[in-house]
RODO-2510 file (C-alpha; in nm, 4 decimals, decimal comma):
residues 86
     n   res          X          Y          Z
     1     m    13,3311    15,7465     0,8705
     2     t    13,3448    15,8289     0,5028
     3     e    13,0733    15,7172     0,2684
     4     i    13,1668    15,4369     0,0320
     5     k    13,1271    15,5505    -0,3255
     6     g    13,0036    15,3128    -0,5905
     7     n    12,7324    15,0571    -0,6261
     8     c    12,6442    14,7542    -0,4128
     9     i    12,9498    14,5615    -0,5374
    10     d    13,1855    14,8337    -0,4171
    11     k    13,0104    14,8524    -0,0812
    12     f    13,0165    14,4748    -0,0386
    13     i    13,3888    14,4589    -0,1165
    14     e    13,4667    14,7429     0,1216
    15     k    13,2427    14,6385     0,4123
    16     k    13,2653    14,2590     0,4014
    17     i    13,5483    14,1320     0,1845
    18     n    13,8235    14,3725     0,2875
    19     i    13,7539    14,3198     0,6574
    20     k    13,7592    13,9392     0,6294
    21     i    14,0740    13,9427     0,4166
    22     c    14,2508    14,1619     0,6730
    23     e    14,1507    13,9190     0,9483
    24     i    14,2786    13,6256     0,7397
    25     l    14,6086    13,8034     0,6708
    26     d    14,6485    13,8810     1,0425
    27     k    14,6064    13,5108     1,1284
    28     r    14,8521    13,4156     0,8548
    29     l    15,1062    13,6605     0,9962
    30     k    15,0701    13,5152     1,3458
    31     i    15,1373    13,1675     1,2073
    32     r    15,4336    13,2861     0,9997
    33     l    15,5880    13,4622     1,2992
    34     r    15,6078    13,1274     1,4812
    35     k    15,8076    12,9622     1,2000
    36     k    16,1341    12,9767     1,3948
    37     e    15,9636    12,8248     1,6985
    38     r    15,8388    12,5343     1,4866
    39     s    16,1768    12,4680     1,3324
    40     e    16,3649    12,4744     1,6636
    41     t    16,1710    12,2002     1,8368
    42     n    16,1961    11,8246     1,8161
    43     d    15,8601    11,7707     1,9854
    44     y    15,6383    12,0193     1,8000
    45     f    15,3107    11,8396     1,8746
    46     n    15,3613    11,8851     2,2487
    47     t    15,4262    12,2593     2,2385
    48     l    15,2233    12,5716     2,2903
    49     c    15,3234    12,6694     1,9379
    50     y    15,1363    12,3649     1,8012
    51     e    14,8265    12,4602     2,0010
    52     q    14,8444    12,8178     1,8734
    53     d    14,8960    12,7009     1,5138
    54     f    14,6069    12,4581     1,5417
    55     s    14,3800    12,7250     1,6891
    56     d    14,4792    12,9841     1,4293
    57     i    14,4220    12,7419     1,1413
    58     i    14,0755    12,6641     1,2777
    59     e    14,0110    13,0371     1,2894
    60     l    14,1400    13,0721     0,9310
    61     r    13,8967    12,8027     0,8218
    62     n    13,6109    12,9752     1,0045
    63     l    13,6955    13,3110     0,8495
    64     a    13,7148    13,1543     0,5025
    65     n    13,3811    12,9776     0,5567
    66     q    13,2225    13,3033     0,6692
    67     l    13,3680    13,4796     0,3664
    68     a    13,2149    13,2137     0,1395
    69     k    12,8773    13,2464     0,3168
    70     d    12,8863    13,6240     0,2828
    71     c    12,9637    13,5929    -0,0894
    72     n    12,6857    13,3379    -0,1399
    73     k    12,4310    13,5591     0,0383
    74     f    12,5390    13,8606    -0,1607
    75     l    12,5247    13,6747    -0,4921
    76     e    12,1800    13,5445    -0,4039
    77     r    12,0605    13,8945    -0,3199
    78     i    12,1894    14,0552    -0,6385
    79     s    12,0584    13,7632    -0,8463
    80     e    11,7122    13,8216    -0,6999
    81     q    11,7385    14,1911    -0,7823
    82     y    11,8461    14,1072    -1,1390
    83     s    11,5561    13,8638    -1,1780
    84     k    11,3112    14,1334    -1,0710
    85     l    11,4463    14,3630    -1,3409
    86     n    11,3823    14,1096    -1,6200
***
């Protein structure tokens, strides 16, 4: 694995943010790929497609919440480091 160049911001973006965003985009793609399935049914709420959509949206929410938590922890950490400098 190559070393990430830059400061803590660069490393945070590369190690945490990029990974979560890729996971979010993968979930979005899965949902988008079922668009035709959704439009071709009259009873969407009783289909496997609905269950998959529901599950994927829950996972999207969880990924977004984790992303927010990671950002909050990181901001807290760098704020503490800044405070120590002043």
